[in-house]
NULODO-790069 format. One record per residue (C-alpha): residue in one letter; residue number from 0; x, y, z. Coordinates in nm, 4 decimals. Each point is the difference from the previous one (the first is absolute). Layout:
BEGIN
r->a; k->NUM; east->X; north->Y; up->Z
...
! end
This chain:
BEGIN
r->x; k->0; east->0.0663; north->-6.7610; up->1.2967
r->x; k->1; east->0.2890; north->-0.1772; up->0.1468
r->x; k->2; east->0.2736; north->0.1830; up->0.0640
r->x; k->3; east->0.3054; north->-0.1634; up->-0.2444
r->x; k->4; east->0.3861; north->0.0718; up->0.1523
r->x; k->5; east->0.1791; north->0.1261; up->-0.3475
r->x; k->6; east->0.3624; north->0.0283; up->0.1725
r->x; k->7; east->0.2854; north->-0.1652; up->-0.1359
r->x; k->8; east->0.1744; north->-0.2085; up->0.2563
r->x; k->9; east->0.3902; north->0.0335; up->-0.0464
r->x; k->10; east->0.2034; north->-0.2764; up->0.2076
r->x; k->11; east->0.3041; north->0.0636; up->0.1757
r->x; k->12; east->0.3090; north->-0.2779; up->0.0131
r->x; k->13; east->-0.1181; north->-0.1653; up->0.2431
r->x; k->14; east->-0.3440; north->-0.0863; up->-0.0750
r->x; k->15; east->0.0809; north->-0.1995; up->-0.2879
r->x; k->16; east->0.2457; north->-0.3166; up->0.0592
r->x; k->17; east->0.2869; north->-0.0068; up->-0.2021
r->x; k->18; east->0.1165; north->-0.3928; up->-0.1890
r->x; k->19; east->0.3161; north->-0.1373; up->-0.1581
r->x; k->20; east->-0.0256; north->-0.0898; up->-0.3545
r->x; k->21; east->0.3118; north->-0.1619; up->-0.2200
r->x; k->22; east->0.0115; north->0.0593; up->-0.3411
r->x; k->23; east->0.2278; north->-0.1807; up->-0.2855
r->x; k->24; east->0.1472; north->0.1999; up->-0.2612
r->x; k->25; east->0.1355; north->-0.3144; up->-0.1567
r->x; k->26; east->-0.0636; north->0.0780; up->-0.3797
r->x; k->27; east->-0.2252; north->0.2947; up->0.0691
r->x; k->28; east->0.0386; north->0.3548; up->-0.1717
r->x; k->29; east->0.1132; north->0.2375; up->0.1988
r->x; k->30; east->-0.2349; north->0.2891; up->-0.0403
r->x; k->31; east->-0.3286; north->-0.2170; up->0.0296
r->x; k->32; east->0.1416; north->-0.1323; up->0.3053
r->x; k->33; east->0.1030; north->0.3400; up->0.1520
r->x; k->34; east->-0.3394; north->0.1393; up->-0.0543
r->x; k->35; east->-0.1582; north->-0.2961; up->0.1789
r->x; k->36; east->0.2142; north->0.0006; up->0.2977
r->x; k->37; east->-0.0130; north->0.3953; up->0.0306
r->x; k->38; east->-0.3911; north->-0.0337; up->0.0185
r->x; k->39; east->0.0326; north->-0.2686; up->0.3252
r->x; k->40; east->0.2559; north->0.2043; up->0.1429
r->x; k->41; east->-0.2570; north->0.3152; up->-0.0270
r->x; k->42; east->-0.2663; north->-0.1965; up->0.1580
r->x; k->43; east->-0.2417; north->0.0565; up->-0.3841
r->x; k->44; east->-0.1243; north->-0.3304; up->0.0212
r->x; k->45; east->-0.1669; north->0.0625; up->0.3054
r->x; k->46; east->-0.3880; north->0.1069; up->0.0256
r->x; k->47; east->0.1526; north->0.1736; up->0.3298
r->x; k->48; east->0.2658; north->0.2387; up->-0.2547
r->x; k->49; east->0.0589; north->0.2845; up->0.2024
r->x; k->50; east->0.2413; north->0.2808; up->-0.2328
r->x; k->51; east->0.2036; north->0.1589; up->0.3096
r->x; k->52; east->0.0436; north->-0.3228; up->0.2077
r->x; k->53; east->0.2523; north->-0.2960; up->-0.0479
r->x; k->54; east->-0.2843; north->-0.2918; up->-0.0148
r->x; k->55; east->0.2017; north->-0.2144; up->-0.2460
r->x; k->56; east->0.1234; north->-0.2959; up->0.0551
r->x; k->57; east->0.3597; north->-0.1166; up->0.0022
r->x; k->58; east->0.1423; north->-0.1992; up->-0.3337
r->x; k->59; east->0.2735; north->-0.2366; up->-0.0249
r->x; k->60; east->0.1853; north->-0.0320; up->-0.3402
r->x; k->61; east->0.1751; north->-0.3256; up->-0.0510
r->x; k->62; east->0.2047; north->-0.0957; up->-0.3368
r->x; k->63; east->0.0913; north->0.3707; up->-0.1073
r->x; k->64; east->0.2858; north->-0.1004; up->-0.1920
r->x; k->65; east->-0.2285; north->-0.2240; up->-0.2684
r->x; k->66; east->-0.1957; north->0.3626; up->-0.0646
r->x; k->67; east->-0.0532; north->0.0535; up->-0.4015
r->x; k->68; east->-0.0159; north->0.3312; up->-0.1606
r->x; k->69; east->-0.1323; north->0.0093; up->-0.3745
r->x; k->70; east->0.1344; north->0.1242; up->-0.3315
r->x; k->71; east->0.3337; north->0.1392; up->0.0538
r->x; k->72; east->-0.0428; north->0.1190; up->0.3227
r->x; k->73; east->0.2655; north->-0.2452; up->0.1388
r->x; k->74; east->0.2804; north->0.2024; up->-0.2319
r->x; k->75; east->-0.1270; north->0.3454; up->0.0410
r->x; k->76; east->-0.1560; north->0.0496; up->0.3217
r->x; k->77; east->0.2253; north->0.1940; up->0.2270
r->x; k->78; east->-0.0324; north->0.1036; up->0.4198
r->x; k->79; east->0.1435; north->0.3489; up->0.0407
r->x; k->80; east->0.1323; north->0.1022; up->0.3584
r->x; k->81; east->0.1430; north->0.3332; up->0.1035
r->x; k->82; east->0.2669; north->0.0529; up->0.3115
r->x; k->83; east->-0.0131; north->0.3902; up->0.0081
r->x; k->84; east->0.3100; north->0.0260; up->-0.1020
r->x; k->85; east->0.1012; north->0.1718; up->-0.3437
r->x; k->86; east->0.0623; north->-0.2961; up->-0.2016
r->x; k->87; east->-0.1632; north->-0.1935; up->0.2372
r->x; k->88; east->-0.2882; north->-0.1549; up->-0.3127
r->x; k->89; east->-0.0054; north->-0.3697; up->0.0565
r->x; k->90; east->-0.1280; north->-0.2111; up->-0.3134
r->x; k->91; east->-0.0648; north->-0.4035; up->0.0449
r->x; k->92; east->-0.1235; north->-0.2220; up->-0.2580
r->x; k->93; east->-0.2910; north->-0.2309; up->0.0564
r->x; k->94; east->0.1546; north->-0.3037; up->-0.0185
r->x; k->95; east->0.3270; north->0.0901; up->0.1978
r->x; k->96; east->-0.2657; north->0.1140; up->0.2808
r->x; k->97; east->-0.1918; north->-0.3433; up->-0.0588
r->x; k->98; east->0.3321; north->-0.2112; up->0.0813
r->x; k->99; east->0.1506; north->0.2294; up->0.3012
r->x; k->100; east->-0.3909; north->0.0881; up->0.1665
r->x; k->101; east->-0.2652; north->-0.1528; up->-0.1550
r->x; k->102; east->-0.2163; north->0.1321; up->0.2984
r->x; k->103; east->0.0670; north->0.3547; up->-0.0539
r->x; k->104; east->-0.1589; north->-0.0182; up->-0.3459
r->x; k->105; east->-0.3815; north->-0.0962; up->0.1235
r->x; k->106; east->0.0836; north->0.2418; up->0.3053
r->x; k->107; east->0.0726; north->0.2901; up->-0.2416
r->x; k->108; east->-0.3060; north->-0.1035; up->-0.2302
r->x; k->109; east->-0.2574; north->-0.0475; up->0.2927
r->x; k->110; east->0.1681; north->0.3694; up->0.1822
r->x; k->111; east->-0.1070; north->0.1721; up->-0.3045
r->x; k->112; east->-0.3720; north->-0.1247; up->0.0136
r->x; k->113; east->-0.0833; north->0.1118; up->0.3439
r->x; k->114; east->-0.0427; north->0.3367; up->0.1506
r->x; k->115; east->0.2985; north->0.2283; up->0.0263
r->x; k->116; east->-0.0803; north->0.1589; up->0.3820
r->x; k->117; east->0.0576; north->-0.1310; up->0.3252
r->x; k->118; east->-0.2723; north->-0.2648; up->-0.0262
r->x; k->119; east->0.1891; north->-0.1137; up->-0.3038
r->x; k->120; east->0.3355; north->-0.0358; up->0.1840
r->x; k->121; east->-0.2288; north->-0.2056; up->0.2697
r->x; k->122; east->-0.1918; north->-0.2469; up->-0.2617
r->x; k->123; east->0.3401; north->-0.1056; up->-0.1991
r->x; k->124; east->0.1428; north->-0.1178; up->0.3774
r->x; k->125; east->-0.2316; north->-0.2917; up->-0.0644
r->x; k->126; east->0.1385; north->-0.1208; up->-0.2990
r->x; k->127; east->0.2476; north->-0.2920; up->0.0559
r->x; k->128; east->0.1828; north->-0.1309; up->-0.3398
r->x; k->129; east->0.2355; north->-0.2875; up->0.0031
r->x; k->130; east->0.2019; north->-0.1198; up->-0.3033
r->x; k->131; east->-0.0370; north->-0.3834; up->0.0580
r->x; k->132; east->-0.3190; north->-0.1721; up->0.0776
r->x; k->133; east->0.0482; north->-0.0265; up->0.3795
r->x; k->134; east->-0.0801; north->0.2839; up->0.2722
r->x; k->135; east->-0.0265; north->0.0479; up->0.3675
r->x; k->136; east->-0.3631; north->0.0721; up->0.0575
r->x; k->137; east->-0.1044; north->-0.3485; up->0.0498
r->x; k->138; east->-0.1356; north->0.1251; up->0.3357
r->x; k->139; east->-0.1995; north->0.2505; up->-0.1667
r->x; k->140; east->-0.2205; north->-0.2877; up->-0.1713
r->x; k->141; east->-0.0069; north->0.1872; up->-0.2979
r->x; k->142; east->-0.2163; north->-0.1220; up->-0.2637
r->x; k->143; east->0.1177; north->-0.0666; up->-0.3773
r->x; k->144; east->-0.2051; north->0.2096; up->-0.2643
r->x; k->145; east->-0.0278; north->-0.0277; up->-0.3656
r->x; k->146; east->-0.0182; north->0.2803; up->-0.2386
r->x; k->147; east->-0.1278; north->-0.0642; up->-0.3707
! end
């Protein structure tokens, strides 16, 4: 009987090449696109996925200002921030954030879907979000990825 190696192979960050992807958020639903982007950032789409290593890919999201939400969320959704001072609670409506800083909406949604650890803080740095259709990462030759 031959020996069969049943050990699991764990990969390090340098073992798996990282690619760049471009996602167009024009007309897409916020939660659906955020979950797919988080999956790519984390590296769960790769067969070499390792839970304790950052082997995910870089993601560029363009047209963040054209993201949509369903139902009455555009009027009812609020973003909360606490400054740390008494009376320092800041509430912002979704429509105001979309008008002033549309990239923060996608960043906030994706950040909530990745681990809240040192690894998660490292992973979120690979997300680049832009309000318009242009991005300065043409030198990395990003691939366009389309979600269903």
